[in-house]
C-alpha positions as CSV (number, residue, x, y, z in Angstrom):
1,X,71.0,107.7,117.7
2,X,74.4,106.5,116.2
3,X,74.6,106.3,112.8
4,X,75.6,102.5,111.8
5,X,77.4,101.4,108.3
6,X,75.7,98.2,108.1
7,X,73.8,95.7,105.6
8,X,71.0,93.5,107.7
9,X,70.5,91.6,104.6
10,X,72.2,88.2,105.6
11,X,71.7,87.0,102.0
12,X,74.5,89.6,100.7
13,X,78.3,88.6,100.6
14,X,80.2,89.5,103.8
15,X,82.4,92.1,103.9
16,X,84.3,93.9,106.6
17,X,82.3,97.2,106.0
18,X,78.7,95.4,106.6
19,X,80.0,94.2,110.0
20,X,78.4,96.1,113.1
21,X,81.9,96.7,115.0
22,X,80.5,97.2,118.3
23,X,83.8,96.6,120.5
24,X,85.6,95.1,117.6
25,X,87.0,98.0,116.2
26,X,90.6,96.9,116.3
27,X,89.8,93.4,115.0
28,X,88.6,94.6,111.9
29,X,91.2,97.0,111.4
30,X,93.8,93.9,111.7
31,X,92.0,91.9,109.8
32,X,92.1,94.5,106.9
33,X,95.8,94.5,107.2
34,X,95.8,91.0,106.7
35,X,93.9,91.4,103.5
36,X,95.7,94.4,102.3
37,X,99.3,94.3,103.3
38,X,100.6,90.3,103.3
39,X,103.9,91.3,102.1
40,X,104.7,93.4,105.4
41,X,103.3,91.0,108.1
42,X,105.3,87.5,107.3
43,X,103.8,84.9,109.8
44,X,101.6,87.2,111.4
45,X,98.8,84.5,111.8
46,X,95.5,85.3,113.5
47,X,93.1,83.7,115.7
48,X,89.7,84.8,116.7
49,X,87.3,83.7,119.1
50,X,83.9,83.8,120.5
51,X,80.1,82.4,120.6
52,X,78.3,81.0,117.8
53,X,76.1,83.8,116.5
54,X,78.6,86.6,117.0
55,X,79.8,86.9,113.0
56,X,83.0,84.7,113.1
57,X,82.5,82.8,109.6
58,X,81.2,86.5,108.3
59,X,85.0,87.7,109.3
60,X,86.9,84.7,107.7
61,X,84.9,85.0,104.6
62,X,84.9,89.2,104.3
63,X,88.5,89.0,104.7
64,X,89.2,86.5,102.1
65,X,87.0,88.3,99.8
66,X,88.8,91.6,100.7
67,X,92.3,89.9,99.7
68,X,90.9,88.3,96.5
69,X,89.6,92.2,95.5
70,X,93.2,93.0,95.9
71,X,94.7,90.0,93.8
72,X,96.0,88.1,96.8
73,X,95.4,84.1,96.6
74,X,93.0,83.3,99.9
75,X,91.0,80.4,100.3
76,X,88.1,79.7,103.0
77,X,87.6,76.3,104.8
78,X,85.2,74.8,107.1
79,X,86.7,72.3,109.7
80,X,85.4,69.4,108.0
81,X,87.2,70.3,104.8
82,X,90.6,71.5,105.9
83,X,92.4,68.3,105.7
84,X,94.2,69.6,102.4
85,X,95.1,73.1,102.6
86,X,96.9,74.5,99.3
87,X,100.5,75.5,99.2
88,X,100.3,78.5,96.8
89,X,102.7,81.2,97.6
90,X,101.5,84.2,99.5
91,X,98.2,82.9,100.0
92,X,95.5,83.8,103.1
93,X,94.4,80.7,104.4
94,X,91.1,80.8,106.9
95,X,90.0,78.0,108.7
96,X,86.7,78.2,110.4
97,X,85.8,76.4,113.7
98,X,89.1,75.4,114.4
99,X,88.1,73.9,117.6
100,X,85.8,71.5,115.6
101,X,89.1,70.2,113.3
102,X,88.9,66.1,112.6
103,X,92.6,64.5,113.0
104,X,93.4,64.5,109.1
105,X,92.7,68.5,109.3
106,X,94.4,69.2,112.3
107,X,97.7,67.4,111.0
108,X,97.1,69.8,107.9
109,X,96.8,73.1,109.6
110,X,100.0,72.0,111.6
111,X,101.9,71.3,108.3
112,X,100.7,74.5,107.1
113,X,101.8,76.6,110.1
114,X,105.4,75.1,109.7
115,X,105.4,76.3,105.6
116,X,103.8,79.2,105.8
117,X,106.8,81.5,106.4
118,X,108.8,79.9,103.7
119,X,105.6,80.2,101.2
120,X,104.7,83.9,102.5
121,X,101.6,82.3,103.5
122,X,99.0,83.7,106.4
123,X,96.7,81.9,108.3
124,X,93.1,83.0,109.5
125,X,91.6,80.9,112.1
126,X,88.5,81.1,114.1
127,X,87.1,78.6,116.9
128,X,84.5,78.9,120.0
129,X,87.1,79.0,122.4
130,X,90.6,80.8,123.6
131,X,93.3,78.7,122.9
132,X,94.3,77.2,126.1
133,X,90.8,75.6,125.9
134,X,90.9,74.3,122.9
135,X,90.7,70.1,122.5
136,X,93.7,69.5,119.5
137,X,96.4,68.0,119.4
138,X,99.1,70.1,121.3
139,X,101.6,70.8,119.0
140,X,98.6,72.4,116.8
141,X,97.5,74.5,120.1
142,X,100.8,75.9,120.8
143,X,100.9,76.9,117.7
144,X,97.6,78.7,117.4
145,X,98.6,80.3,121.0
146,X,101.3,82.1,119.3
147,X,99.0,83.9,116.6
148,X,97.5,87.2,117.3
149,X,94.6,86.3,119.6
150,X,91.4,88.4,119.2
151,X,87.8,88.3,121.7
152,X,85.3,88.5,119.4
153,X,82.8,90.6,121.6
154,X,79.1,90.3,121.4
155,X,77.3,93.3,120.3
156,X,76.2,95.5,123.1
157,X,72.5,96.7,123.6
158,X,73.1,100.0,122.3
159,X,74.0,98.8,119.3
160,X,71.2,96.1,118.9
161,X,68.9,98.9,119.5
162,X,70.2,101.0,116.4
163,X,70.2,97.9,114.4
164,X,66.5,97.3,115.3
165,X,66.0,101.0,114.6
166,X,67.7,101.0,111.5
167,X,65.9,98.0,110.2
168,X,62.3,99.6,110.9
169,X,63.7,102.8,109.6
170,X,64.8,101.0,105.9
171,X,61.1,99.5,105.7
172,X,59.1,102.9,106.5
173,X,58.2,101.8,110.1
174,X,58.5,103.7,113.4
175,X,59.5,101.0,116.4
176,X,59.3,102.5,119.6
177,X,61.5,102.4,122.6
178,X,59.2,100.4,124.1
179,X,59.0,97.3,121.7
180,X,62.8,97.4,121.3
181,X,63.5,97.4,125.0
182,X,61.0,94.2,125.1
183,X,62.5,92.6,122.2
184,X,65.9,93.1,123.8
185,X,64.9,91.8,127.3
186,X,63.0,88.7,126.0
187,X,64.3,88.0,122.5
188,X,67.2,86.1,121.3
189,X,70.7,88.1,121.4
190,X,72.3,86.9,118.2
191,X,72.3,89.1,115.7
192,X,70.6,86.5,112.8
193,X,68.2,85.4,115.6
194,X,67.3,89.0,116.3
195,X,66.9,89.9,112.5
196,X,64.8,87.0,112.1
197,X,62.3,87.7,115.2
198,X,62.0,91.4,113.3
199,X,61.4,90.1,110.1
200,X,58.5,87.8,111.8
201,X,57.0,90.7,113.1
202,X,57.0,92.8,110.7
203,X,55.1,90.1,108.2
204,X,52.7,89.7,111.2
205,X,52.1,93.4,111.3
206,X,51.2,93.5,108.1
207,X,48.8,90.3,108.0
208,X,47.2,91.7,110.9
209,X,47.2,95.4,109.5
210,X,48.4,96.8,112.6
211,X,51.7,98.9,113.8
212,X,53.9,97.2,115.5
213,X,53.1,98.0,119.1
214,X,53.4,96.1,122.5
215,X,49.7,94.8,122.2
216,X,50.4,93.0,119.1
217,X,53.8,91.9,120.1
218,X,52.1,90.2,123.1
219,X,49.5,88.9,121.1
220,X,51.5,87.2,118.4
221,X,53.6,85.7,121.1
222,X,50.5,84.4,122.6
223,X,50.0,82.9,118.9
224,X,53.2,81.1,119.0
225,X,55.7,83.9,117.7
226,X,59.1,83.3,118.7
227,X,61.2,86.3,119.5
């Protein structure tokens, strides 16, 4: 089984190292470059988009944390709080859920684009749709469309299976391939949902004092376990 570098405790601070890459290795490398070498990237803004639950917020917060660790000013904003963006020189401004920006925040982000080069700032944005599908004011949508754009690709089944096996191994459990296959076929496919389902299954296994196998899983589902 391919070894993964990951941290599956969802309450741990997000970093680029504990994000499971899947098909996103180029995106992770670009985010690291934004955080590590801002002086060589004037105006190299980045927009990433993808479905909810695939890690957009994780990546923005992780990039901000990496920039701060390297003594670069960096700020993270949810869409609703992006109506007043700082103007400090050389800073990294990360704005999440750009597709949901209210009108005042759209104006603030457009102004940030306009002053970014003079201020040496870098914009890092995330949203649920590609730029052409964003329902925003046209001048802002055009600016976002000029960013370096990445689609955040979901995990494939091989990566999901490896995560489940790793979770089990860390707890001293054996998770059979038949259980993993059932969880992948019947359960939630986003990472937080998948980890939550495993946690519930582990807790139920302890309560029933039985190993995790298909008969137990089916019994627990009949009793209302959500996977």
